[in-house]
LUMVEX-550517 format. One line per field, with one value per residue (C-alpha): residue in three letters; x negated, y negated, z. Coordinates in Angstrom, 2 decimals, always signed. Example, Ala and Ser with C-alpha at 12.3 -4.5 7.8 and 13.67 -1.06 7.14 Angstrom:
BEGIN
rest (ALA  SER)
x (-12.30  -13.67)
y (+4.50  +1.06)
z (+7.80  +7.14)
REM end
This chain:
BEGIN
rest (MET  LEU  ALA  LEU  LEU  PHE  GLY  GLY  MET  LEU  PRO  THR  LEU  SER  PHE  GLY  GLN  GLY  THR  ILE  VAL  TYR  ILE  ASP  PRO  PRO  ALA  VAL  HIS  ASN  GLU  ASP  MET  SER  ILE  ASP  ILE  PHE  SER  LEU  ASP  ILE  ASN  VAL  GLU  ASP  VAL  THR  ASP  LEU  TYR  GLY  PHE  ALA  PHE  THR  LEU  ASP  PHE  ALA  PRO  PHE  GLY  ARG  SER  LEU  SER  PHE  SER  ALA  CYS  ALA  GLU  GLY  ASN  PHE  LEU  THR  GLN  GLY  GLY  TYR  GLU  THR  ASP  PHE  ASP  TYR  VAL  VAL  ASP  ASN  PHE  GLU  GLY  LYS  VAL  LYS  VAL  GLY  ASN  ALA  ARG  LEU  GLY  GLN  VAL  PRO  GLY  ALA  SER  GLY  ASP  GLY  LEU  LEU  ALA  THR  ILE  ASN  LEU  LYS  VAL  THR  GLU  ALA  VAL  ASP  THR  ALA  LEU  ASP  TYR  SER  MET  ASP  LEU  GLU  ASP  VAL  GLU  LEU  TYR  ASP  ASP  ASN  GLY  ASP  PRO  ILE  PRO  CYS  SER  VAL  GLY  GLY  SER  HIS  TYR  TYR  GLY  PRO  TYR  LEU  ASP  LEU  THR  SER  ALA  SER  TRP  SER  VAL  THR  GLY  LYS  TRP  GLY  GLY  ASP  ARG  PRO  TYR  ILE  HIS  TRP  LYS  ASP  THR  LEU  THR  PHE  GLU  SER  SER  VAL  THR  HIS  THR  TYR  GLY  THR  ALA  PRO  LEU  GLN  VAL  LYS  VAL  LYS  PHE  ASP  LEU  THR  ARG  ALA  ASP  GLY  PHE  VAL  ASN  THR  VAL  TRP  ALA  GLY  GLN  THR  VAL  ASN  PRO  PHE  PRO  ARG  ALA  PRO  GLN  LEU  LEU  TYR  ALA  ASP  GLY  TRP  TYR  ASP  TYR  TRP  GLU  THR  GLY  ASP  TRP  ILE  PRO  THR  THR  ASP  ARG  THR  GLN  VAL  LEU  ASN  ALA  PRO  ASP  GLY  GLN  TYR  THR  GLU  ALA  THR  GLU  GLY  TYR  PRO  ASP  HIS  TYR  GLY  ILE  THR  GLY  ALA  TYR  THR  PHE  GLU  ASP  ILE  VAL  LEU  GLY  PRO  GLU  ASP  ALA  ILE  ASP  ARG  VAL  TYR  LEU  GLU  GLY  TYR  CYS  GLN  TYR  PRO  MET  GLY  ALA  THR  GLY  ASP  MET  ASP  ILE  ASP  VAL  TYR  SER  VAL  THR  PRO  VAL  VAL  PHE  THR  TRP  LEU  GLY  SER  LEU  TYR  GLY  GLY  SER  THR  PRO  ALA  TRP  VAL  GLU  PRO  ARG  TRP  ILE  ASP  PRO  GLU  THR  GLU  CYS  VAL  SER  CYS  VAL  ILE  PRO  GLN  LEU  ARG  GLY  GLY  ASP  PRO  THR  ALA  LEU  ASN  ASP  PHE  SER  VAL  PHE  LEU  PHE  ALA  TYR  TYR  THR  THR  PRO  ASP  LEU  PHE  GLY  THR  PRO  MET  ARG  CYS  ASP  CYS  LEU  ARG  LEU  ARG  VAL  GLU  PHE  ALA  THR  LYS  PHE  PRO  MET  ASP  ASP  PRO  ILE  PHE  ILE  ILE  GLU  GLU  GLY  GLU  THR  LEU  ASP  LEU  ASP  PRO  VAL  THR  TRP  VAL  LEU  THR  LYS  ASP  ILE  ARG  GLY  TYR  TYR  PRO  SER  VAL  HIS  VAL  THR  CYS  PHE  TYR  SER  TYR  PHE  TYR  PRO  ALA  VAL  GLY  TYR  GLN  TRP  ILE  LYS  ALA  GLU  THR  GLU  ILE  ASP  LEU  PRO  VAL  ILE  TRP  ILE  PRO  GLY  GLN  GLY  PRO  GLY  PRO  GLY  ASP)
x (-93.08  -93.85  -93.31  -96.14  -98.33  -97.77  -97.76  -101.50  -101.17  -103.81  -107.48  -109.22  -111.94  -114.78  -117.49  -118.40  -117.54  -116.81  -113.45  -113.60  -110.89  -112.07  -110.96  -111.40  -112.83  -115.51  -115.76  -113.48  -115.41  -113.32  -116.00  -114.33  -110.80  -109.52  -107.78  -104.33  -103.31  -105.54  -104.93  -106.69  -106.34  -106.70  -108.00  -108.82  -111.60  -112.36  -109.50  -107.83  -104.19  -103.35  -99.77  -99.67  -101.76  -101.78  -104.17  -104.36  -105.84  -107.46  -107.95  -108.43  -105.83  -103.48  -102.56  -105.69  -107.23  -105.41  -101.88  -99.92  -98.07  -96.92  -97.52  -96.74  -96.93  -99.67  -99.02  -101.27  -98.63  -95.81  -97.68  -95.80  -92.45  -92.62  -90.47  -92.23  -91.50  -93.52  -93.42  -95.51  -95.51  -97.05  -98.51  -99.76  -100.70  -103.16  -104.02  -102.98  -100.93  -100.10  -99.27  -98.01  -96.78  -96.04  -94.48  -91.05  -90.13  -92.09  -94.35  -98.12  -100.34  -102.12  -105.75  -108.38  -108.78  -106.10  -104.36  -102.73  -101.39  -101.94  -101.87  -101.72  -103.10  -102.43  -105.15  -103.87  -106.98  -110.74  -112.68  -112.66  -116.14  -114.86  -113.09  -114.34  -113.42  -114.33  -111.28  -111.63  -109.62  -108.87  -107.12  -107.36  -105.51  -105.27  -103.60  -102.72  -99.46  -100.05  -100.41  -104.15  -106.42  -108.66  -112.02  -113.01  -115.37  -114.13  -115.21  -113.98  -114.16  -115.01  -113.55  -115.79  -114.53  -115.89  -116.57  -118.53  -119.94  -120.61  -124.27  -124.79  -123.05  -124.28  -123.28  -125.03  -124.21  -124.87  -124.12  -125.25  -127.91  -128.99  -128.45  -131.45  -129.90  -128.42  -124.84  -122.53  -120.85  -117.14  -117.79  -120.23  -119.53  -119.71  -120.49  -119.99  -121.70  -121.39  -122.42  -121.16  -122.65  -120.84  -122.39  -121.00  -118.95  -118.37  -114.89  -114.72  -113.34  -111.58  -113.00  -112.33  -114.19  -112.66  -114.32  -112.58  -113.79  -112.55  -112.92  -113.56  -109.95  -108.64  -107.83  -108.60  -109.38  -109.43  -110.91  -111.68  -114.68  -113.96  -111.67  -112.19  -110.83  -109.80  -108.58  -107.21  -105.00  -103.06  -100.22  -96.71  -95.05  -91.34  -89.71  -86.27  -83.50  -83.87  -81.64  -78.24  -76.64  -73.33  -73.65  -71.19  -67.58  -68.11  -64.65  -63.12  -65.94  -63.73  -63.80  -63.55  -66.90  -69.96  -72.11  -75.22  -74.92  -77.13  -80.05  -83.01  -83.53  -80.57  -78.57  -75.25  -73.52  -72.26  -71.01  -68.05  -65.89  -62.73  -61.76  -63.70  -63.46  -61.07  -58.71  -61.15  -64.40  -66.31  -69.45  -71.58  -73.46  -77.25  -79.86  -83.48  -86.31  -89.28  -92.36  -95.48  -99.10  -101.61  -105.27  -108.01  -107.97  -104.24  -102.26  -98.58  -97.92  -94.20  -91.37  -88.33  -85.02  -83.49  -80.18  -79.14  -75.65  -72.71  -69.45  -67.93  -65.84  -68.94  -67.50  -70.57  -69.04  -66.40  -68.90  -70.56  -72.13  -73.92  -77.06  -77.90  -80.87  -80.31  -83.89  -86.36  -84.25  -80.52  -78.04  -80.25  -78.64  -80.84  -78.66  -75.93  -76.15  -74.13  -73.81  -72.71  -71.01  -74.21  -76.02  -79.21  -81.73  -80.99  -82.45  -80.03  -78.81  -77.95  -81.44  -84.89  -86.79  -90.13  -89.09  -86.16  -87.22  -87.43  -91.01  -90.27  -87.04  -88.68  -92.35  -93.30  -93.20  -96.27  -99.88  -101.76  -99.43  -96.77  -94.77  -92.19  -91.72  -91.27  -88.65  -86.76  -83.07  -80.09  -76.36  -74.13  -70.98  -68.32  -67.80  -65.81  -64.32  -61.32  -60.21  -58.65  -55.55  -57.52  -59.00  -62.58  -64.93  -68.22  -70.82  -74.25  -76.18  -79.49  -81.41  -85.16  -87.91  -90.58  -93.78  -96.40  -99.93  -102.12  -105.40  -106.85  -107.38  -106.60  -103.89  -103.95  -107.02  -109.44  -110.04  -113.31  -114.21  -117.38  -118.76  -120.74  -124.05  -123.62  -124.52  -122.18  -122.58  -119.03  -118.00  -118.69  -116.30  -116.66  -115.14  -115.17  -114.83  -112.34  -111.79  -109.04  -111.41  -114.09  -115.24  -117.47  -116.99  -118.72  -117.28  -117.66  -116.65  -116.94  -114.88  -114.85  -111.87  -111.68  -109.12  -108.95  -105.19  -104.40  -101.90  -100.04  -97.29  -98.70  -102.16  -104.09  -106.91  -109.72  -111.98  -115.68  -117.81  -120.13  -118.82  -121.05  -121.03  -122.65  -124.43  -122.18  -120.93  -120.75  -118.89  -119.04  -116.13  -113.50  -113.25  -116.06  -119.54  -122.31  -122.79  -119.55)
y (-23.58  -27.26  -26.69  -24.18  -26.70  -29.59  -27.43  -26.88  -23.09  -22.48  -23.19  -26.17  -24.83  -26.70  -24.09  -24.88  -21.39  -22.48  -24.21  -27.98  -30.51  -34.00  -37.60  -39.34  -41.97  -41.30  -45.06  -48.06  -51.27  -54.38  -56.86  -59.52  -58.75  -58.27  -55.01  -55.30  -51.62  -48.64  -44.93  -42.01  -38.66  -35.66  -32.84  -29.20  -27.46  -23.76  -22.33  -18.93  -18.14  -21.45  -21.16  -24.12  -26.81  -29.53  -32.37  -35.74  -38.80  -41.00  -44.69  -47.97  -48.30  -51.07  -52.18  -54.33  -54.55  -51.46  -50.15  -47.29  -48.02  -44.74  -41.01  -38.75  -35.01  -33.71  -31.20  -28.38  -26.33  -27.24  -26.02  -23.20  -24.62  -23.43  -25.16  -26.71  -28.25  -31.48  -33.90  -36.51  -38.50  -42.00  -43.65  -47.11  -47.93  -45.07  -45.28  -41.74  -39.99  -36.32  -34.45  -30.92  -28.82  -25.19  -23.14  -21.67  -18.01  -14.82  -16.15  -16.13  -19.07  -21.39  -21.01  -23.31  -27.07  -29.76  -32.63  -31.98  -35.48  -39.18  -41.74  -45.48  -47.93  -51.68  -54.20  -56.51  -58.44  -58.70  -55.97  -55.84  -54.64  -53.34  -50.57  -47.59  -47.76  -44.18  -42.58  -39.02  -35.86  -34.23  -31.02  -29.61  -26.30  -24.10  -20.67  -18.05  -16.28  -13.88  -16.74  -16.16  -19.21  -20.19  -21.58  -24.90  -27.81  -31.39  -34.65  -38.10  -41.68  -45.13  -48.61  -51.66  -55.23  -58.64  -59.79  -62.40  -62.90  -65.59  -66.54  -69.09  -71.36  -73.99  -77.08  -80.34  -83.53  -87.20  -89.96  -93.02  -91.13  -88.67  -84.94  -83.51  -83.35  -80.09  -81.34  -83.36  -86.62  -86.88  -89.93  -88.03  -86.72  -82.95  -81.46  -77.82  -76.51  -73.18  -71.45  -68.39  -66.19  -64.53  -61.16  -58.92  -59.16  -61.80  -63.12  -66.48  -66.27  -68.73  -69.08  -70.82  -70.78  -71.12  -72.32  -71.22  -73.05  -71.28  -73.23  -71.49  -72.13  -70.33  -73.45  -72.85  -75.54  -74.41  -76.37  -75.40  -76.20  -79.40  -80.94  -84.29  -84.53  -88.09  -88.63  -92.02  -91.47  -94.17  -95.60  -94.28  -96.09  -96.88  -96.63  -98.22  -97.29  -99.70  -98.37  -96.79  -94.91  -93.14  -89.44  -86.59  -87.55  -90.68  -90.28  -92.11  -93.73  -96.82  -98.37  -101.82  -101.29  -101.96  -98.81  -100.89  -102.31  -99.37  -100.82  -102.63  -103.43  -103.62  -106.79  -106.06  -105.22  -101.62  -99.00  -97.39  -94.28  -93.71  -90.19  -87.09  -83.67  -82.06  -85.03  -87.19  -86.49  -89.46  -89.50  -92.60  -91.86  -91.47  -93.63  -93.94  -95.22  -97.52  -95.96  -95.14  -95.43  -93.08  -93.80  -91.28  -89.76  -90.05  -86.84  -86.79  -84.63  -85.12  -87.13  -87.87  -89.38  -92.06  -93.89  -97.13  -96.06  -96.95  -95.42  -98.43  -96.46  -94.54  -91.04  -89.59  -86.13  -87.56  -88.88  -86.60  -87.99  -85.21  -86.01  -84.02  -84.29  -85.13  -85.00  -83.32  -80.40  -80.66  -80.31  -79.39  -80.21  -82.46  -82.67  -85.06  -88.71  -89.97  -93.11  -94.69  -97.93  -99.91  -99.75  -97.73  -95.73  -91.99  -88.91  -86.30  -83.81  -80.11  -79.44  -78.86  -82.07  -80.25  -77.35  -78.80  -82.40  -83.75  -82.58  -79.07  -78.53  -79.89  -78.81  -80.77  -83.90  -82.82  -83.37  -85.90  -86.30  -88.98  -88.11  -85.92  -88.46  -91.33  -89.27  -88.42  -89.40  -88.48  -88.97  -89.36  -87.31  -88.28  -84.77  -85.40  -88.14  -88.45  -92.09  -93.47  -95.60  -98.54  -96.54  -96.77  -96.25  -94.41  -96.96  -96.80  -100.03  -98.67  -95.54  -95.14  -92.52  -92.46  -91.09  -89.75  -88.94  -85.96  -85.94  -83.44  -84.17  -82.39  -80.70  -77.44  -75.23  -76.53  -73.97  -73.80  -71.99  -69.92  -68.52  -65.38  -65.16  -68.58  -69.58  -72.40  -74.91  -75.74  -79.26  -79.72  -80.29  -83.81  -84.24  -87.38  -86.01  -87.37  -86.90  -84.31  -81.64  -81.98  -78.73  -75.68  -73.64  -70.27  -68.96  -70.65  -68.02  -68.46  -66.38  -66.42  -65.48  -65.05  -64.28  -63.88  -64.25  -67.18  -68.87  -66.36  -64.26  -61.32  -62.77  -61.74  -63.40  -60.86  -61.31  -61.30  -58.65  -61.07  -63.13  -65.52  -66.60  -70.01  -71.32  -72.54  -76.10  -78.09  -81.39  -82.45  -84.12  -81.48  -77.75  -75.38  -75.84  -73.36  -70.82  -71.74)
z (+71.16  +71.83  +75.52  +75.33  +73.47  +75.87  +78.96  +78.82  +79.09  +76.44  +77.12  +75.54  +73.30  +71.58  +71.08  +67.45  +66.07  +62.51  +62.81  +63.23  +64.18  +63.41  +62.84  +59.52  +59.32  +61.95  +62.55  +62.04  +61.47  +62.09  +63.03  +60.86  +62.19  +58.62  +59.55  +61.09  +61.17  +60.43  +59.99  +61.62  +59.85  +62.14  +59.95  +60.41  +58.52  +57.95  +60.00  +59.57  +60.38  +62.14  +63.41  +65.84  +67.43  +70.06  +70.79  +72.51  +70.84  +73.47  +72.55  +74.46  +77.26  +78.44  +74.89  +74.92  +71.46  +70.17  +70.46  +68.94  +65.69  +64.09  +63.89  +60.90  +60.36  +58.07  +55.29  +56.44  +58.30  +55.89  +52.79  +51.15  +52.27  +55.88  +58.50  +61.49  +64.87  +64.95  +67.89  +69.70  +72.94  +73.30  +76.39  +75.39  +78.96  +79.18  +75.47  +74.56  +71.88  +72.48  +69.26  +68.77  +65.85  +65.04  +62.30  +63.05  +62.90  +62.35  +59.63  +59.04  +59.84  +57.40  +56.40  +54.94  +55.29  +55.62  +57.35  +60.74  +61.48  +60.77  +63.59  +62.93  +65.48  +65.49  +66.25  +68.99  +70.02  +70.03  +71.80  +75.60  +76.54  +79.88  +77.94  +75.93  +72.24  +71.47  +69.84  +71.04  +70.61  +73.95  +74.98  +71.45  +71.20  +68.10  +68.02  +65.45  +64.69  +67.59  +70.08  +70.45  +70.75  +67.86  +68.96  +67.42  +67.69  +67.81  +66.17  +67.19  +65.92  +67.23  +66.82  +66.42  +66.82  +67.82  +71.37  +73.31  +76.76  +79.34  +79.09  +81.85  +84.34  +86.78  +88.72  +89.39  +91.23  +90.69  +93.14  +95.00  +96.95  +94.28  +94.02  +95.90  +99.38  +100.78  +100.66  +98.42  +99.34  +98.57  +96.37  +94.14  +90.64  +90.36  +86.94  +85.91  +82.78  +80.98  +77.78  +75.91  +73.19  +70.29  +70.97  +68.23  +65.06  +62.42  +63.23  +65.02  +68.54  +70.82  +74.30  +77.59  +80.92  +84.38  +87.61  +90.83  +93.97  +97.10  +100.33  +103.66  +104.73  +101.62  +99.57  +95.87  +93.31  +89.67  +86.79  +83.20  +81.04  +79.14  +81.76  +83.40  +86.94  +87.64  +91.20  +90.26  +87.22  +85.43  +87.53  +86.78  +83.87  +83.55  +80.12  +79.94  +77.55  +74.66  +71.87  +71.27  +68.36  +67.84  +68.52  +68.39  +69.29  +71.30  +72.80  +75.74  +77.72  +78.18  +74.69  +76.23  +77.97  +75.89  +75.96  +75.32  +78.84  +79.86  +77.93  +79.50  +83.20  +85.65  +85.15  +86.87  +83.56  +83.67  +81.30  +83.07  +82.99  +85.05  +83.99  +83.15  +81.58  +80.63  +80.37  +78.46  +76.67  +78.02  +75.90  +75.57  +72.39  +72.45  +74.16  +73.13  +75.34  +75.06  +73.46  +75.40  +74.28  +75.88  +76.46  +75.59  +79.09  +79.85  +80.25  +81.09  +84.13  +84.84  +83.34  +85.51  +84.41  +86.65  +86.48  +88.18  +89.20  +91.44  +92.61  +94.38  +96.87  +97.94  +97.45  +95.80  +95.57  +93.23  +90.70  +88.19  +85.00  +83.16  +81.19  +78.04  +75.72  +72.06  +70.81  +70.59  +71.93  +71.34  +74.19  +77.12  +80.47  +82.59  +85.72  +86.89  +87.89  +90.84  +92.94  +96.20  +97.11  +96.45  +93.08  +93.37  +91.38  +91.55  +89.94  +88.55  +91.15  +90.93  +89.56  +91.07  +90.23  +90.12  +87.86  +85.91  +85.32  +81.78  +81.19  +82.50  +80.59  +77.43  +77.64  +74.50  +76.65  +78.62  +77.59  +75.52  +72.52  +73.13  +69.99  +71.73  +74.51  +72.07  +70.21  +73.39  +73.65  +75.82  +76.05  +79.13  +79.61  +82.18  +83.43  +86.62  +88.70  +91.03  +90.84  +94.01  +94.01  +92.58  +89.67  +90.89  +87.93  +87.65  +86.64  +85.03  +84.63  +83.39  +82.37  +82.50  +82.41  +85.11  +83.59  +85.99  +84.87  +85.63  +87.49  +84.99  +81.33  +79.18  +81.24  +79.29  +79.43  +76.76  +74.02  +72.06  +68.82  +68.62  +65.38  +64.52  +66.40  +68.02  +71.56  +72.46  +75.28  +76.31  +77.24  +80.96  +83.80  +85.18  +88.62  +90.76  +94.29  +96.81  +100.51  +100.13  +98.75  +101.46  +103.05  +102.67  +99.49  +99.94  +96.67  +93.27  +90.71  +86.94  +84.51  +80.71  +78.50  +74.74  +72.06  +68.30  +67.81  +70.16  +69.88  +67.65  +69.19  +71.13  +71.75  +74.86  +76.71  +77.11  +80.14  +79.29  +80.92  +82.72  +85.63  +87.56  +91.21  +91.67  +94.78  +97.57  +97.65  +100.89  +100.96  +104.62  +106.30  +107.11  +107.69  +108.73  +107.35  +106.55  +109.30  +111.09)
REM end
């Protein structure tokens, strides 16, 4: 019977001949985002001898703003104790729920008014104005106990939630020679401004605005409202190991060697290990590092670990001192230190320094808050060595962190809060131009994104309906210019 319902063999009828299939409530108002899950009752009114039905509820697609939560059978066909064959199919991507039901056996249909099914939808985000939030009933099919179609009219519902839009965007330039000439000098300061308007609803929304500058050669520079682009960031800072404490089973890292020899700048005094795992668990205990103080426009971009190490016989393949984090994340492998016949600074090997460095493995170390970096500590583990006839040790004189700073502050996309009915001027982008970005930029595209749930699990950034293309930017000096 359900195969007949879902197969589309019966015509879709909505001629308004007395019988009505409709959604209750006819509208769901969630302008304040107080509703998490809501129910839609699909009812039938003034029907005679209803034996089976099928319909499709069409709601906003792609899981944006709304997604399916549950579907339950109504009591209209089961009244009187009749058995039924109820089923449904969900397509969250298309935003559709197909529902079908029928009585079983040679029995009469149901007459009157009643509930066919209840569908629950979950609110996942603010409204995306690019989508239609009409919740319509499609492909409605009713038939009697002879299999004949029952004409009906159909009534839908609509969902209302908050949204905003990009109101304006512009750029301006200031510099030594003023901003009224037809081009920009690479020493000028470029400023991008933007504003957004809370268009509908009462719930506050979070918003961010992106500026994509695409050069004629395809190079793309992206900045966000509220960022300062500083081409001359703070010079890299070195933080030396300055403290030690017993951690885990300190084990056999040559008890006669003072583990605190690793502290401070290189001084020729080494902590050594002559054997590794599995014969000995050569663990040093934990090392802490000097604290860092960040200025108001400092943002940490990358943090690299370095060791001043030596393997006197020069067989670097026979030296493997693993480094593991202790805090803020326990027991994260950060690569392996090694050394040659001459003491030298080395970064851990067996990892990608750009994707597995300290700041990538432990993301809390990035950004403007130095707390995680100042709490950072590691221990060394003599994983492997093959001593030669003279018992050549693995040596580590010093550990340090090399902190590199970002050219954009803050590093993460700045997020702004906009309230009901407000038009908000976002903090501008301030960008001191340098030689490396010279060229002709025929495309300067501005996009706005907003969210109600960020940063909760499952949030989505909704793209505002309005996008703005700004006038071209020409920074002479390299690449093709206008008309080239």
